[in-house]
Short mmCIF file of the C-alpha atoms (twelve columns), coordinates in Angstrom:
data_MODEL
# 
_entry.id   MODEL 
# 
loop_
_atom_site.group_PDB 
_atom_site.id 
_atom_site.type_symbol 
_atom_site.label_atom_id 
_atom_site.label_alt_id 
_atom_site.label_comp_id 
_atom_site.label_asym_id 
_atom_site.label_seq_id 
_atom_site.Cartn_x 
_atom_site.Cartn_y 
_atom_site.Cartn_z 
_atom_site.pdbx_PDB_model_num 
ATOM 1   C CA . MET A 1   21.376  -2.894  -12.705 1 
ATOM 2   C CA . MET A 2   22.723  -1.599  -9.466  1 
ATOM 3   C CA . ARG A 3   25.526  -3.227  -7.686  1 
ATOM 4   C CA . PRO A 4   26.115  -3.497  -3.945  1 
ATOM 5   C CA . GLY A 5   27.478  -0.437  -2.727  1 
ATOM 6   C CA . CYS A 6   25.185  1.845   -4.776  1 
ATOM 7   C CA . THR A 7   22.610  4.391   -3.013  1 
ATOM 8   C CA . LEU A 8   18.977  3.682   -3.425  1 
ATOM 9   C CA . GLY A 9   17.001  6.902   -2.864  1 
ATOM 10  C CA . ILE A 10  13.631  6.861   -0.869  1 
ATOM 11  C CA . LEU A 11  11.054  9.524   -0.897  1 
ATOM 12  C CA . GLY A 12  9.348   9.508   2.646   1 
ATOM 13  C CA . GLY A 13  10.625  8.870   5.838   1 
ATOM 14  C CA . GLY A 14  7.815   6.883   7.682   1 
ATOM 15  C CA . GLN A 15  8.097   3.375   8.874   1 
ATOM 16  C CA . LEU A 16  7.926   2.115   5.261   1 
ATOM 17  C CA . GLY A 17  10.794  4.010   4.179   1 
ATOM 18  C CA . ARG A 18  12.632  2.591   7.382   1 
ATOM 19  C CA . MET A 19  12.132  -0.979  6.983   1 
ATOM 20  C CA . MET A 20  12.939  -0.392  3.123   1 
ATOM 21  C CA . ALA A 21  16.202  1.036   4.245   1 
ATOM 22  C CA . MET A 22  16.977  -1.851  6.890   1 
ATOM 23  C CA . ALA A 23  16.317  -4.305  4.032   1 
ATOM 24  C CA . ALA A 24  18.795  -2.576  1.455   1 
ATOM 25  C CA . ALA A 25  21.551  -2.304  4.060   1 
ATOM 26  C CA . GLU A 26  21.358  -6.274  4.507   1 
ATOM 27  C CA . LEU A 27  21.944  -6.458  0.671   1 
ATOM 28  C CA . GLY A 28  24.967  -4.024  1.092   1 
ATOM 29  C CA . LEU A 29  23.393  -1.028  -0.280  1 
ATOM 30  C CA . ARG A 30  23.593  2.435   1.013   1 
ATOM 31  C CA . THR A 31  20.212  4.490   1.394   1 
ATOM 32  C CA . HIS A 32  19.612  8.371   1.044   1 
ATOM 33  C CA . ILE A 33  16.054  9.334   2.369   1 
ATOM 34  C CA . TYR A 34  14.324  12.515  1.345   1 
ATOM 35  C CA . ALA A 35  11.551  13.848  3.619   1 
ATOM 36  C CA . PRO A 36  10.268  17.210  4.881   1 
ATOM 37  C CA . GLU A 37  9.959   15.959  8.551   1 
ATOM 38  C CA . ARG A 38  13.046  16.448  10.758  1 
ATOM 39  C CA . ASP A 39  12.085  13.539  13.077  1 
ATOM 40  C CA . SER A 40  11.420  11.068  10.231  1 
ATOM 41  C CA . PRO A 41  12.114  7.524   11.690  1 
ATOM 42  C CA . ALA A 42  13.764  6.424   8.566   1 
ATOM 43  C CA . PHE A 43  16.485  8.868   9.067   1 
ATOM 44  C CA . ASP A 44  17.836  6.597   11.919  1 
ATOM 45  C CA . VAL A 45  18.760  3.593   9.901   1 
ATOM 46  C CA . ALA A 46  19.893  5.437   6.574   1 
ATOM 47  C CA . ALA A 47  23.537  6.346   5.498   1 
ATOM 48  C CA . GLU A 48  22.021  9.980   4.455   1 
ATOM 49  C CA . HIS A 49  19.082  12.098  4.517   1 
ATOM 50  C CA . THR A 50  17.729  15.206  3.241   1 
ATOM 51  C CA . VAL A 51  15.330  17.445  4.990   1 
ATOM 52  C CA . ALA A 52  13.300  19.512  2.416   1 
ATOM 53  C CA . ALA A 53  9.754   19.994  0.704   1 
ATOM 54  C CA . TYR A 54  8.687   17.780  -1.916  1 
ATOM 55  C CA . GLU A 55  8.214   21.250  -3.755  1 
ATOM 56  C CA . ASP A 56  11.922  22.138  -3.492  1 
ATOM 57  C CA . GLU A 57  13.523  21.707  -7.147  1 
ATOM 58  C CA . ALA A 58  17.036  22.291  -6.195  1 
ATOM 59  C CA . ALA A 59  16.884  19.981  -3.261  1 
ATOM 60  C CA . LEU A 60  15.092  17.453  -5.427  1 
ATOM 61  C CA . VAL A 61  17.623  17.628  -8.160  1 
ATOM 62  C CA . ARG A 62  20.746  17.242  -5.671  1 
ATOM 63  C CA . PHE A 63  19.109  14.384  -4.077  1 
ATOM 64  C CA . ALA A 64  18.540  12.538  -7.525  1 
ATOM 65  C CA . LYS A 65  21.920  13.400  -8.591  1 
ATOM 66  C CA . ALA A 66  23.296  11.752  -5.303  1 
ATOM 67  C CA . VAL A 67  21.585  8.256   -5.752  1 
ATOM 68  C CA . ASP A 68  21.309  5.432   -8.263  1 
ATOM 69  C CA . VAL A 69  17.605  4.810   -8.526  1 
ATOM 70  C CA . VAL A 70  14.764  6.603   -6.479  1 
ATOM 71  C CA . THR A 71  11.592  4.531   -5.225  1 
ATOM 72  C CA . TYR A 72  9.181   5.947   -2.534  1 
ATOM 73  C CA . GLU A 73  7.113   4.889   0.650   1 
ATOM 74  C CA . PHE A 74  3.785   6.581   -0.287  1 
ATOM 75  C CA . GLU A 75  1.590   7.070   -3.464  1 
ATOM 76  C CA . ASN A 76  0.754   10.788  -3.090  1 
ATOM 77  C CA . VAL A 77  3.959   11.904  -4.459  1 
ATOM 78  C CA . PRO A 78  3.171   15.200  -6.453  1 
ATOM 79  C CA . GLY A 79  3.408   14.818  -10.184 1 
ATOM 80  C CA . ALA A 80  5.704   17.631  -10.435 1 
ATOM 81  C CA . THR A 81  8.033   16.000  -7.788  1 
ATOM 82  C CA . ALA A 82  8.168   12.709  -9.798  1 
ATOM 83  C CA . ALA A 83  8.931   14.528  -12.993 1 
ATOM 84  C CA . ILE A 84  11.870  16.339  -11.563 1 
ATOM 85  C CA . LEU A 85  13.192  13.333  -10.096 1 
ATOM 86  C CA . SER A 86  12.679  10.932  -13.300 1 
ATOM 87  C CA . ALA A 87  14.630  13.655  -15.466 1 
ATOM 88  C CA . HIS A 88  17.836  13.029  -13.025 1 
ATOM 89  C CA . ALA A 89  17.584  9.539   -11.884 1 
ATOM 90  C CA . PRO A 90  15.685  6.154   -12.616 1 
ATOM 91  C CA . LEU A 91  12.283  6.295   -10.912 1 
ATOM 92  C CA . ALA A 92  10.588  3.143   -9.699  1 
ATOM 93  C CA . PRO A 93  7.743   2.595   -9.983  1 
ATOM 94  C CA . ASN A 94  7.079   4.853   -12.779 1 
ATOM 95  C CA . ALA A 95  5.150   8.285   -12.802 1 
ATOM 96  C CA . HIS A 96  2.507   6.809   -14.702 1 
ATOM 97  C CA . ALA A 97  1.659   4.182   -11.874 1 
ATOM 98  C CA . LEU A 98  1.609   7.177   -9.360  1 
ATOM 99  C CA . SER A 99  -0.751  9.029   -11.371 1 
ATOM 100 C CA . VAL A 100 -3.322  6.246   -11.992 1 
ATOM 101 C CA . SER A 101 -3.322  5.125   -8.186  1 
ATOM 102 C CA . GLN A 102 -3.390  9.037   -7.011  1 
ATOM 103 C CA . ASP A 103 -7.072  9.299   -8.374  1 
ATOM 104 C CA . ARG A 104 -9.704  6.906   -7.361  1 
ATOM 105 C CA . LEU A 105 -11.524 7.604   -10.513 1 
ATOM 106 C CA . SER A 106 -8.547  7.223   -12.752 1 
ATOM 107 C CA . GLU A 107 -7.851  3.986   -10.722 1 
ATOM 108 C CA . LYS A 108 -11.362 2.407   -11.105 1 
ATOM 109 C CA . THR A 109 -11.383 3.445   -14.820 1 
ATOM 110 C CA . PHE A 110 -8.046  1.835   -15.324 1 
ATOM 111 C CA . VAL A 111 -8.897  -1.490  -13.430 1 
ATOM 112 C CA . SER A 112 -12.502 -1.644  -15.034 1 
ATOM 113 C CA . GLY A 113 -10.621 -1.134  -18.326 1 
ATOM 114 C CA . LEU A 114 -8.587  -4.332  -17.928 1 
ATOM 115 C CA . GLY A 115 -11.739 -6.460  -17.711 1 
ATOM 116 C CA . ILE A 116 -11.179 -6.643  -13.964 1 
ATOM 117 C CA . PRO A 117 -14.274 -6.427  -11.414 1 
ATOM 118 C CA . THR A 118 -14.889 -3.362  -9.443  1 
ATOM 119 C CA . ALA A 119 -17.750 -1.824  -7.434  1 
ATOM 120 C CA . PRO A 120 -19.831 0.363   -9.950  1 
ATOM 121 C CA . PHE A 121 -18.944 3.953   -9.920  1 
ATOM 122 C CA . ALA A 122 -19.413 7.444   -11.062 1 
ATOM 123 C CA . ALA A 123 -17.714 10.879  -10.988 1 
ATOM 124 C CA . VAL A 124 -19.223 13.507  -8.581  1 
ATOM 125 C CA . SER A 125 -18.209 17.007  -8.978  1 
ATOM 126 C CA . ASP A 126 -21.451 18.626  -7.459  1 
ATOM 127 C CA . GLU A 127 -24.614 17.819  -5.921  1 
ATOM 128 C CA . ALA A 128 -26.465 17.236  -9.296  1 
ATOM 129 C CA . GLU A 129 -23.990 14.558  -10.190 1 
ATOM 130 C CA . LEU A 130 -24.064 12.974  -6.820  1 
ATOM 131 C CA . ALA A 131 -28.028 12.919  -7.355  1 
ATOM 132 C CA . ALA A 132 -27.829 11.218  -10.556 1 
ATOM 133 C CA . ALA A 133 -25.064 8.774   -9.365  1 
ATOM 134 C CA . LEU A 134 -27.154 7.648   -6.505  1 
ATOM 135 C CA . GLU A 135 -30.098 7.222   -9.002  1 
ATOM 136 C CA . ARG A 136 -28.005 5.006   -11.115 1 
ATOM 137 C CA . ILE A 137 -25.953 3.196   -8.334  1 
ATOM 138 C CA . GLY A 138 -28.412 3.244   -5.591  1 
ATOM 139 C CA . ARG A 139 -27.942 3.050   -1.912  1 
ATOM 140 C CA . PRO A 140 -26.095 2.087   0.249   1 
ATOM 141 C CA . ALA A 141 -23.014 3.682   -1.420  1 
ATOM 142 C CA . VAL A 142 -19.696 5.020   -0.368  1 
ATOM 143 C CA . LEU A 143 -18.848 8.714   -1.460  1 
ATOM 144 C CA . LYS A 144 -14.925 9.203   -1.460  1 
ATOM 145 C CA . THR A 145 -12.658 12.081  -2.262  1 
ATOM 146 C CA . ARG A 146 -10.852 11.375  -5.560  1 
ATOM 147 C CA . ARG A 147 -7.433  12.106  -4.079  1 
ATOM 148 C CA . PHE A 148 -5.749  12.036  -0.596  1 
ATOM 149 C CA . GLY A 149 -7.960  9.540   1.211   1 
ATOM 150 C CA . TYR A 150 -6.493  6.617   3.412   1 
ATOM 151 C CA . ASP A 151 -7.306  4.909   6.441   1 
ATOM 152 C CA . GLY A 152 -10.996 6.049   6.141   1 
ATOM 153 C CA . LYS A 153 -10.493 9.607   5.630   1 
ATOM 154 C CA . GLY A 154 -12.277 11.587  2.826   1 
ATOM 155 C CA . GLN A 155 -15.228 9.019   3.219   1 
ATOM 156 C CA . ALA A 156 -18.997 8.976   3.893   1 
ATOM 157 C CA . MET A 157 -21.281 6.279   3.731   1 
ATOM 158 C CA . ILE A 158 -24.777 7.063   2.272   1 
ATOM 159 C CA . ARG A 159 -27.414 4.856   3.446   1 
ATOM 160 C CA . PRO A 160 -31.099 5.180   2.548   1 
ATOM 161 C CA . GLU A 161 -31.772 7.879   5.404   1 
ATOM 162 C CA . THR A 162 -28.438 9.492   4.574   1 
ATOM 163 C CA . ASP A 163 -28.816 13.296  3.360   1 
ATOM 164 C CA . PRO A 164 -26.425 13.496  0.301   1 
ATOM 165 C CA . ALA A 165 -25.744 17.010  0.764   1 
ATOM 166 C CA . ALA A 166 -24.626 16.560  4.179   1 
ATOM 167 C CA . ALA A 167 -22.325 13.662  2.871   1 
ATOM 168 C CA . PHE A 168 -20.761 15.763  0.020   1 
ATOM 169 C CA . ALA A 169 -20.360 18.728  2.843   1 
ATOM 170 C CA . ALA A 170 -18.737 15.972  5.129   1 
ATOM 171 C CA . ILE A 171 -15.849 15.511  2.405   1 
ATOM 172 C CA . GLY A 172 -15.643 19.063  1.813   1 
ATOM 173 C CA . ARG A 173 -17.193 19.305  -1.513  1 
ATOM 174 C CA . ALA A 174 -14.054 17.917  -3.065  1 
ATOM 175 C CA . PRO A 175 -14.090 16.133  -6.352  1 
ATOM 176 C CA . ALA A 176 -15.266 12.585  -5.396  1 
ATOM 177 C CA . ILE A 177 -16.527 9.144   -6.784  1 
ATOM 178 C CA . LEU A 178 -19.491 7.287   -5.711  1 
ATOM 179 C CA . GLU A 179 -19.172 3.727   -5.582  1 
ATOM 180 C CA . GLY A 180 -21.644 1.046   -4.897  1 
ATOM 181 C CA . PHE A 181 -21.557 -0.792  -1.510  1 
ATOM 182 C CA . VAL A 182 -20.173 -4.413  -2.106  1 
ATOM 183 C CA . PRO A 183 -21.548 -6.840  0.165   1 
ATOM 184 C CA . PHE A 184 -18.307 -8.364  0.840   1 
ATOM 185 C CA . GLU A 185 -17.731 -11.459 3.254   1 
ATOM 186 C CA . ARG A 186 -14.102 -10.381 4.157   1 
ATOM 187 C CA . GLU A 187 -11.285 -7.986  3.013   1 
ATOM 188 C CA . VAL A 188 -8.154  -9.582  1.201   1 
ATOM 189 C CA . SER A 189 -5.172  -8.485  -0.626  1 
ATOM 190 C CA . VAL A 190 -2.254  -9.583  -2.652  1 
ATOM 191 C CA . VAL A 191 1.064   -8.307  -2.402  1 
ATOM 192 C CA . ALA A 192 3.212   -8.843  -5.277  1 
ATOM 193 C CA . ALA A 193 6.454   -7.618  -7.256  1 
ATOM 194 C CA . ARG A 194 7.380   -7.172  -10.851 1 
ATOM 195 C CA . THR A 195 10.815  -6.482  -12.246 1 
ATOM 196 C CA . ALA A 196 11.462  -4.405  -15.335 1 
ATOM 197 C CA . ALA A 197 12.445  -7.520  -17.177 1 
ATOM 198 C CA . GLY A 198 8.913   -8.781  -16.528 1 
ATOM 199 C CA . ALA A 199 9.643   -11.255 -13.920 1 
ATOM 200 C CA . PHE A 200 6.815   -11.515 -11.446 1 
ATOM 201 C CA . ALA A 201 6.056   -12.918 -7.964  1 
ATOM 202 C CA . ALA A 202 3.301   -12.854 -5.839  1 
ATOM 203 C CA . TYR A 203 2.863   -13.852 -2.033  1 
ATOM 204 C CA . ASP A 204 -0.032  -15.785 -0.471  1 
ATOM 205 C CA . LEU A 205 -3.424  -13.919 -0.345  1 
ATOM 206 C CA . CYS A 206 -4.054  -12.394 3.026   1 
ATOM 207 C CA . ALA A 207 -7.295  -11.746 4.902   1 
ATOM 208 C CA . ASN A 208 -7.596  -8.269  6.678   1 
ATOM 209 C CA . GLU A 209 -9.517  -6.773  9.485   1 
ATOM 210 C CA . HIS A 210 -9.759  -3.236  10.159  1 
ATOM 211 C CA . ARG A 211 -10.856 -1.194  13.149  1 
ATOM 212 C CA . HIS A 212 -11.969 2.504   12.842  1 
ATOM 213 C CA . HIS A 213 -10.921 2.155   9.031   1 
ATOM 214 C CA . ILE A 214 -7.213  1.030   10.056  1 
ATOM 215 C CA . LEU A 215 -5.651  -2.079  9.333   1 
ATOM 216 C CA . ALA A 216 -5.724  -4.171  12.606  1 
ATOM 217 C CA . THR A 217 -4.704  -7.531  11.857  1 
ATOM 218 C CA . THR A 218 -3.713  -9.601  8.696   1 
ATOM 219 C CA . ARG A 219 -3.751  -13.377 8.581   1 
ATOM 220 C CA . VAL A 220 -2.406  -15.673 6.113   1 
ATOM 221 C CA . PRO A 221 -3.645  -18.048 4.557   1 
ATOM 222 C CA . ALA A 222 -6.723  -16.019 3.514   1 
ATOM 223 C CA . GLY A 223 -9.008  -19.117 3.655   1 
ATOM 224 C CA . VAL A 224 -10.245 -19.077 0.216   1 
ATOM 225 C CA . SER A 225 -10.202 -21.666 -2.432  1 
ATOM 226 C CA . GLN A 226 -7.137  -22.145 -4.688  1 
ATOM 227 C CA . ARG A 227 -8.914  -20.996 -7.739  1 
ATOM 228 C CA . THR A 228 -9.566  -17.710 -5.887  1 
ATOM 229 C CA . GLU A 229 -6.110  -17.330 -4.862  1 
ATOM 230 C CA . GLU A 230 -5.037  -17.885 -8.481  1 
ATOM 231 C CA . GLU A 231 -7.362  -15.319 -9.592  1 
ATOM 232 C CA . ALA A 232 -5.822  -12.792 -7.225  1 
ATOM 233 C CA . PHE A 233 -2.536  -13.299 -8.668  1 
ATOM 234 C CA . ALA A 234 -3.716  -12.955 -12.177 1 
ATOM 235 C CA . ILE A 235 -5.356  -9.789  -11.077 1 
ATOM 236 C CA . ALA A 236 -2.231  -8.342  -9.770  1 
ATOM 237 C CA . ARG A 237 -0.185  -9.410  -12.811 1 
ATOM 238 C CA . SER A 238 -2.882  -7.963  -14.925 1 
ATOM 239 C CA . ILE A 239 -2.556  -4.753  -13.434 1 
ATOM 240 C CA . ALA A 240 1.544   -4.681  -13.075 1 
ATOM 241 C CA . GLU A 241 1.948   -5.468  -16.694 1 
ATOM 242 C CA . ALA A 242 -0.504  -2.765  -17.732 1 
ATOM 243 C CA . LEU A 243 1.377   -0.290  -15.740 1 
ATOM 244 C CA . ASP A 244 4.540   -1.441  -16.705 1 
ATOM 245 C CA . TYR A 245 5.231   -1.640  -13.124 1 
ATOM 246 C CA . VAL A 246 8.540   -2.241  -11.140 1 
ATOM 247 C CA . GLY A 247 8.654   -2.682  -7.538  1 
ATOM 248 C CA . VAL A 248 6.276   -4.225  -4.853  1 
ATOM 249 C CA . LEU A 249 2.628   -3.436  -4.968  1 
ATOM 250 C CA . ALA A 250 -0.467  -4.208  -3.314  1 
ATOM 251 C CA . VAL A 251 -4.235  -5.049  -4.733  1 
ATOM 252 C CA . GLU A 252 -6.777  -4.718  -2.141  1 
ATOM 253 C CA . LEU A 253 -9.732  -6.710  -3.018  1 
ATOM 254 C CA . PHE A 254 -13.403 -7.695  -1.361  1 
ATOM 255 C CA . LEU A 255 -14.255 -11.297 -1.287  1 
ATOM 256 C CA . VAL A 256 -17.677 -11.900 -2.142  1 
ATOM 257 C CA . THR A 257 -19.453 -15.138 -1.407  1 
ATOM 258 C CA . ASP A 258 -22.755 -16.708 -2.793  1 
ATOM 259 C CA . GLY A 259 -23.096 -20.112 -1.102  1 
ATOM 260 C CA . ALA A 260 -20.013 -21.904 -2.273  1 
ATOM 261 C CA . LYS A 261 -18.939 -19.695 -4.849  1 
ATOM 262 C CA . GLU A 262 -16.333 -16.752 -4.266  1 
ATOM 263 C CA . ARG A 263 -15.503 -13.722 -6.348  1 
ATOM 264 C CA . LEU A 264 -13.062 -11.171 -6.231  1 
ATOM 265 C CA . VAL A 265 -13.738 -7.301  -6.503  1 
ATOM 266 C CA . VAL A 266 -11.029 -4.743  -6.766  1 
ATOM 267 C CA . ASN A 267 -10.920 -2.041  -4.089  1 
ATOM 268 C CA . GLU A 268 -7.809  -0.159  -4.520  1 
ATOM 269 C CA . ILE A 269 -4.312  -0.494  -5.955  1 
ATOM 270 C CA . ALA A 270 -1.279  0.731   -3.407  1 
ATOM 271 C CA . PRO A 271 2.050   1.415   -5.768  1 
ATOM 272 C CA . ARG A 272 4.317   0.609   -2.874  1 
ATOM 273 C CA . VAL A 273 5.140   -1.824  -0.109  1 
ATOM 274 C CA . HIS A 274 1.887   -2.263  2.009   1 
ATOM 275 C CA . ASN A 275 0.710   -2.788  5.586   1 
ATOM 276 C CA . SER A 276 -0.925  -6.008  4.769   1 
ATOM 277 C CA . GLY A 277 2.394   -7.249  3.489   1 
ATOM 278 C CA . HIS A 278 4.116   -6.662  6.867   1 
ATOM 279 C CA . TRP A 279 3.731   -10.432 7.725   1 
ATOM 280 C CA . THR A 280 6.435   -11.259 5.274   1 
ATOM 281 C CA . LEU A 281 8.857   -9.687  7.500   1 
ATOM 282 C CA . GLY A 282 9.599   -12.826 9.450   1 
ATOM 283 C CA . GLY A 283 6.877   -14.785 7.855   1 
ATOM 284 C CA . ALA A 284 8.106   -15.102 4.422   1 
ATOM 285 C CA . THR A 285 11.299  -16.361 2.862   1 
ATOM 286 C CA . THR A 286 11.919  -12.879 1.670   1 
ATOM 287 C CA . SER A 287 10.092  -9.643  2.885   1 
ATOM 288 C CA . GLN A 288 8.205   -7.583  0.813   1 
ATOM 289 C CA . PHE A 289 10.812  -4.772  1.761   1 
ATOM 290 C CA . GLU A 290 13.734  -6.878  0.485   1 
ATOM 291 C CA . GLN A 291 11.573  -7.754  -2.663  1 
ATOM 292 C CA . HIS A 292 10.917  -4.081  -3.589  1 
ATOM 293 C CA . VAL A 293 14.650  -3.315  -3.074  1 
ATOM 294 C CA . ARG A 294 15.841  -6.262  -5.395  1 
ATOM 295 C CA . ALA A 295 12.996  -5.324  -7.916  1 
ATOM 296 C CA . VAL A 296 13.994  -1.755  -8.331  1 
ATOM 297 C CA . CYS A 297 17.685  -2.652  -8.458  1 
ATOM 298 C CA . GLY A 298 17.062  -4.945  -11.112 1 
ATOM 299 C CA . TRP A 299 17.855  -7.990  -9.314  1 
ATOM 300 C CA . PRO A 300 16.489  -11.252 -9.303  1 
ATOM 301 C CA . LEU A 301 13.190  -11.507 -7.167  1 
ATOM 302 C CA . GLY A 302 13.478  -13.752 -4.096  1 
ATOM 303 C CA . ALA A 303 11.268  -16.823 -3.215  1 
ATOM 304 C CA . THR A 304 7.994   -15.800 -1.542  1 
ATOM 305 C CA . ALA A 305 7.106   -19.089 0.272   1 
ATOM 306 C CA . ARG A 306 5.368   -18.578 3.555   1 
ATOM 307 C CA . LEU A 307 6.902   -19.948 6.701   1 
ATOM 308 C CA . GLY A 308 3.932   -21.091 8.373   1 
ATOM 309 C CA . ARG A 309 0.472   -19.776 9.494   1 
ATOM 310 C CA . VAL A 310 0.975   -16.045 10.109  1 
ATOM 311 C CA . GLU A 311 -0.795  -13.592 11.826  1 
ATOM 312 C CA . MET A 312 0.523   -9.664  11.834  1 
ATOM 313 C CA . GLN A 313 -0.906  -7.393  14.595  1 
ATOM 314 C CA . ASN A 314 -0.726  -3.434  14.064  1 
ATOM 315 C CA . LEU A 315 0.279   -1.798  17.024  1 
ATOM 316 C CA . ILE A 316 -1.732  1.447   17.043  1 
ATOM 317 C CA . GLY A 317 -1.466  4.365   19.457  1 
ATOM 318 C CA . ASP A 318 -0.885  3.072   22.939  1 
ATOM 319 C CA . ASP A 319 -0.793  -0.553  22.124  1 
ATOM 320 C CA . VAL A 320 2.849   0.045   21.718  1 
ATOM 321 C CA . GLU A 321 2.976   0.164   25.567  1 
ATOM 322 C CA . ALA A 322 2.963   -3.684  25.427  1 
ATOM 323 C CA . TRP A 323 6.343   -3.811  23.976  1 
ATOM 324 C CA . GLU A 324 7.760   -5.500  26.908  1 
ATOM 325 C CA . ARG A 325 5.138   -8.230  27.283  1 
ATOM 326 C CA . LEU A 326 5.580   -8.625  23.371  1 
ATOM 327 C CA . LEU A 327 9.328   -9.100  23.780  1 
ATOM 328 C CA . ALA A 328 8.755   -11.551 26.335  1 
ATOM 329 C CA . GLU A 329 6.135   -13.743 24.374  1 
ATOM 330 C CA . PRO A 330 7.899   -16.861 22.858  1 
ATOM 331 C CA . GLY A 331 7.679   -16.533 18.844  1 
ATOM 332 C CA . ALA A 332 6.524   -13.158 18.571  1 
ATOM 333 C CA . HIS A 333 8.396   -11.005 16.144  1 
ATOM 334 C CA . LEU A 334 8.360   -7.398  17.221  1 
ATOM 335 C CA . GLN A 335 8.878   -4.384  14.824  1 
ATOM 336 C CA . LEU A 336 8.999   -1.002  16.387  1 
ATOM 337 C CA . TYR A 337 8.938   2.375   14.110  1 
ATOM 338 C CA . GLY A 338 11.249  4.746   16.008  1 
ATOM 339 C CA . LYS A 339 8.268   7.176   16.216  1 
ATOM 340 C CA . ALA A 340 8.563   9.722   19.360  1 
ATOM 341 C CA . GLU A 341 4.780   10.055  20.331  1 
ATOM 342 C CA . ALA A 342 2.139   7.698   20.322  1 
ATOM 343 C CA . ARG A 343 -1.235  9.034   19.228  1 
ATOM 344 C CA . PRO A 344 -4.690  7.845   18.684  1 
ATOM 345 C CA . GLY A 345 -4.729  5.986   15.226  1 
ATOM 346 C CA . ARG A 346 -0.769  6.362   14.573  1 
ATOM 347 C CA . LYS A 347 0.979   3.177   13.583  1 
ATOM 348 C CA . MET A 348 3.605   2.577   16.209  1 
ATOM 349 C CA . GLY A 349 4.772   -0.962  15.347  1 
ATOM 350 C CA . HIS A 350 3.584   -4.443  14.807  1 
ATOM 351 C CA . VAL A 351 3.926   -7.855  15.816  1 
ATOM 352 C CA . THR A 352 4.291   -10.888 13.747  1 
ATOM 353 C CA . ARG A 353 3.339   -14.463 15.050  1 
ATOM 354 C CA . ILE A 354 4.101   -17.686 13.117  1 
ATOM 355 C CA . PHE A 355 2.376   -21.016 13.810  1 
ATOM 356 C CA . PRO A 356 3.112   -24.392 12.362  1 
ATOM 357 C CA . GLU A 357 0.555   -25.384 9.504   1 
ATOM 358 C CA . GLY A 358 -2.656  -26.461 10.921  1 
ATOM 359 C CA . GLU A 359 -2.343  -25.397 14.425  1 
# 
């Protein structure tokens, strides 16, 4: 177990690493950020930082030896990087959780192997396999690269009129997975945490709205039945325990309705703090960032109680220009990420609004 005054190493210098470092500082911890970008916003709030490539073995070893535990803000950490770090410092979450979540085929196979519902899926490595997968799964379907896809990148919808060869070309003919389209009523997610000792805590299920494949708004509560919410918690716990997971993770799900009946289908796992959990910063007793720090340090988990009805809005691109108006808005909690340039599709900050229950 780490003690106050120890150093938390964070791989990645974006907004998630920044908010994690801020939470660590409130708990009396130092942070050391490792990232290749010199203008990483997390550097502004960390005690130390290293600018080096994720493939720089000597720099990684120096970094690992300078900290007490290593965590990360993004899941696409190269496997070799994780191996080097874990040889010199505790790594949480573990390399297995990284490996499973980095490959959509591995992830779907893992989740379905736990008996948890997913969309029907099939591996695709060439046009012949794509044709066979479409024959079995049908259309509409979604073709996704197995690795490195986020915010809608590396995906192509295949509708009845779509040329499969064109869709495969659109994702660069990369190794892929074909997933059957899920006729969901809304997208929801559960953010949860687990410690090495097996303690588990989950935040209330939240409903998410995306625009142009980027999360725009998260609302809590999600407006589902108590049974559905409990099912989401059970799914997250099963996944965390099967991975021997330590830290915060998010499970993204589709809510499918048939009249009054609700069911959940797992879409993806994110082995890190997550955009849909930003509402907890100001909207819950313990933020997801503090919870993650607590978990990877071996400390008791904090309470996850919601402080009202909560809405979180991402500030994407030029949305950030409304910062002055948002600061003047009563009850609005503004978080800016310290990024120098606002570009289309770039997450620049978020604003959280908390309302009394029932309002």
